[in-house]
C-alpha positions, 0 to 999 in steps of 0.5 A: 409490423415485426420484420421476416425472418429473412430480413432479420438473418441478413442484417444479423449476418451484415453486423454480426461480431462473431459467426454465432453473435445474435444479439450483441448490441450492434445487431440489435440495433441494426434490427430496430433500425430497419423496425423503425424505418418500416414504421416511419414509412407506415407511418407516412399512408396512415398517419392516425395509427397511433399504436404504431406511433407508439410503437415507434417511440417505444424502438427508437428510446430501446435503439437510443438506449442501445446507443448510449450503452455501446458508446459508453463501453465501445466509443469505437465500434459506437462511431464505425456503428453509426457510419455503417447504418447513417444514422448521424450526418 
């Protein structure tokens, strides 16, 4: 259920703040969003997979905490990231 190395590297390059950035909130949120999308697709095919459902809920909560942190520290970056990821309408 985890992302492969190539996908993570692509996401990291797209959302990193500087050349060596691999762990900023932006990158972490983008990776979590991709994992959430994969788990959502998996659950559409396997609705009785309760372990995956719990993992999905955990990932959503983790992403929510990171988004709250980013919003409280740098609102402009938060708004830009939400628009880039398409999380709000």
